[in-house]
DORO-570981 format. One line per field, with one value per residue (C-alpha): residue number from 0; x negated, z negated, y. Coordinates in steps of 0.2 Angstrom, whole numbers, plus 2048, in hexadecimal, padded with zeros to 3 digits. Layout:
N
k <- [NUM / ...]
xx <- [X / ...]
zz <- [Z / ...]
yy <- [Y / ...]
// end
This chain:
168
k <- [0 / 1 / 2 / 3 / 4 / 5 / 6 / 7 / 8 / 9 / 10 / 11 / 12 / 13 / 14 / 15 / 16 / 17 / 18 / 19 / 20 / 21 / 22 / 23 / 24 / 25 / 26 / 27 / 28 / 29 / 30 / 31 / 32 / 33 / 34 / 35 / 36 / 37 / 38 / 39 / 40 / 41 / 42 / 43 / 44 / 45 / 46 / 47 / 48 / 49 / 50 / 51 / 52 / 53 / 54 / 55 / 56 / 57 / 58 / 59 / 60 / 61 / 62 / 63 / 64 / 65 / 66 / 67 / 68 / 69 / 70 / 71 / 72 / 73 / 74 / 75 / 76 / 77 / 78 / 79 / 80 / 81 / 82 / 83 / 84 / 85 / 86 / 87 / 88 / 89 / 90 / 91 / 92 / 93 / 94 / 95 / 96 / 97 / 98 / 99 / 100 / 101 / 102 / 103 / 104 / 105 / 106 / 107 / 108 / 109 / 110 / 111 / 112 / 113 / 114 / 115 / 116 / 117 / 118 / 119 / 120 / 121 / 122 / 123 / 124 / 125 / 126 / 127 / 128 / 129 / 130 / 131 / 132 / 133 / 134 / 135 / 136 / 137 / 138 / 139 / 140 / 141 / 142 / 143 / 144 / 145 / 146 / 147 / 148 / 149 / 150 / 151 / 152 / 153 / 154 / 155 / 156 / 157 / 158 / 159 / 160 / 161 / 162 / 163 / 164 / 165 / 166 / 167]
xx <- [C35 / C39 / C47 / C3B / C32 / C43 / C4A / C3A / C3B / C4D / C49 / C3B / C47 / C54 / C46 / C40 / C51 / C54 / C44 / C4A / C5A / C52 / C46 / C54 / C5F / C51 / C50 / C3F / C3C / C3B / C2C / C22 / C15 / C1F / C2E / C25 / C1D / C2E / C33 / C24 / C27 / C38 / C32 / C25 / C32 / C3D / C2F / C2B / C3D / C3E / C2E / C34 / C45 / C3F / C3A / C2E / C3B / C4C / C5A / C67 / C73 / C66 / C5F / C70 / C74 / C63 / C64 / C75 / C71 / C60 / C67 / C75 / C68 / C5C / C6A / C6F / C5D / C5B / C6B / C64 / C54 / C5C / C68 / C5A / C4E / C5A / C62 / C5F / C50 / C5A / C65 / C73 / C74 / C75 / C87 / C8D / C81 / C86 / C75 / C79 / C87 / C7A / C6E / C7D / C80 / C6E / C70 / C80 / C76 / C68 / C74 / C7A / C69 / C65 / C74 / C6E / C6B / C59 / C58 / C61 / C6B / C72 / C76 / C7F / C89 / C8F / C93 / C9D / CA6 / CAB / CB1 / CBB / CC3 / CC8 / CCF / CD9 / CE0 / CE5 / CEE / CF7 / CFC / D02 / D0D / D15 / D18 / D20 / D2B / D30 / D34 / D3E / D49 / D4C / D51 / D5D / D65 / D67 / D6F / D7B / D7F / D82 / D8D / D98 / D9A / DA0 / DAD / DB3 / DB9 / DC3]
zz <- [3CE / 3DE / 3E9 / 3F8 / 3F0 / 3EB / 3FD / 404 / 3F9 / 3FE / 410 / 40E / 406 / 414 / 421 / 419 / 418 / 42B / 430 / 427 / 430 / 441 / 43F / 43A / 449 / 455 / 450 / 448 / 43A / 429 / 425 / 432 / 42C / 433 / 429 / 419 / 41C / 41D / 40D / 404 / 40B / 404 / 3F3 / 3F3 / 3F8 / 3EA / 3DE / 3E5 / 3E4 / 3D2 / 3CE / 3D8 / 3CF / 3BD / 3B4 / 3A6 / 398 / 39A / 38E / 38C / 398 / 3A6 / 3A2 / 3A4 / 3B4 / 3BC / 3B6 / 3BD / 3CE / 3D0 / 3CA / 3D8 / 3E5 / 3DF / 3E0 / 3F1 / 3F7 / 3EF / 3F7 / 408 / 406 / 3FF / 40E / 41A / 414 / 411 / 422 / 430 / 43B / 44B / 450 / 455 / 443 / 43B / 43F / 42D / 427 / 429 / 426 / 42E / 421 / 414 / 41B / 41B / 409 / 405 / 40E / 404 / 3F3 / 3FA / 3FC / 3EB / 3E4 / 3ED / 3E3 / 3D2 / 3C5 / 3C5 / 3B3 / 3A2 / 3A5 / 3B5 / 3AE / 39F / 3AA / 3B4 / 3A5 / 39E / 3AF / 3AF / 39D / 3A1 / 3B0 / 3A5 / 398 / 3A5 / 3AB / 39A / 396 / 3A6 / 3A3 / 391 / 398 / 3A4 / 396 / 38B / 399 / 39D / 38A / 389 / 398 / 390 / 37F / 388 / 392 / 382 / 378 / 387 / 387 / 374 / 375 / 383 / 379 / 369 / 372 / 37D / 36D / 368]
yy <- [BFC / C06 / C04 / C02 / BF3 / BEB / BEE / BE6 / BD7 / BD4 / BD6 / BC9 / BBC / BBF / BBD / BAD / BA6 / BAB / BA2 / B92 / B93 / B96 / B88 / B7D / B82 / B80 / B6E / B6E / B62 / B6B / B60 / B69 / B75 / B85 / B80 / B7D / B8E / B95 / B8D / B93 / BA5 / BA4 / B9F / BAD / BB9 / BB4 / BB7 / BC8 / BCD / BC8 / BD2 / BE1 / BE2 / BDF / BEF / BED / BF1 / BE9 / BEA / BDC / BE3 / BE5 / BD4 / BCC / BD5 / BD1 / BBE / BBC / BC4 / BBA / BAA / BAB / BAF / BA1 / B95 / B9A / B99 / B87 / B82 / B88 / B7F / B6F / B6E / B72 / B65 / B58 / B59 / B4D / B50 / B4E / B5D / B51 / B4A / B5C / B5F / B5D / B6B / B7D / B85 / B95 / B98 / B94 / BA1 / BAD / BA9 / BAD / BBE / BC2 / BBE / BC9 / BD7 / BD5 / BD5 / BE5 / BED / BE7 / BF5 / BFB / C01 / BFF / C0F / C09 / BF8 / BFF / C0B / BFC / BF2 / C01 / C04 / BF1 / BF2 / C02 / BF9 / BEA / BF6 / BFF / BEE / BE9 / BF9 / BF8 / BE6 / BEA / BF8 / BEC / BE0 / BEE / BF3 / BE1 / BDE / BEE / BE9 / BD8 / BDF / BEB / BDC / BD2 / BE0 / BE3 / BD0 / BD0 / BDF / BD8 / BC8 / BD1 / BDC / BCD / BC5 / BD4]
// end
């Protein structure tokens, strides 16, 4: 897998999603042959993207990262095509559907897909960095809890001492 092929595949998905949005904005019926062609191009671009981003040998960490990224992208593309095909054919009746926002969501997921790890080493490095960040947060929170607990113990000791001496 080369970055060029992955970048090309991501651009094809973006282009297809944009074509669907433009066809819809222009008021064309998505039952038309041009709209169906755009939907087919989107499906083909998704397939190209999956092939371009999947190396022949994948470890479990890389597989998990790729699946997560591509599932999100596929879901956003499915939402876009569903909204575009189920929308009313008349532009006046399309007011409730915000298709440009759905196209934007596809673009966001494409950008995320372009940043997915390319090999097992990169996937493992990202997983370890994520784990290190989580551990750092846990250590910080434990230190805060310890500091808070010590402060409460000192306050309780002071209150107990004052009560004892107040009696004398």
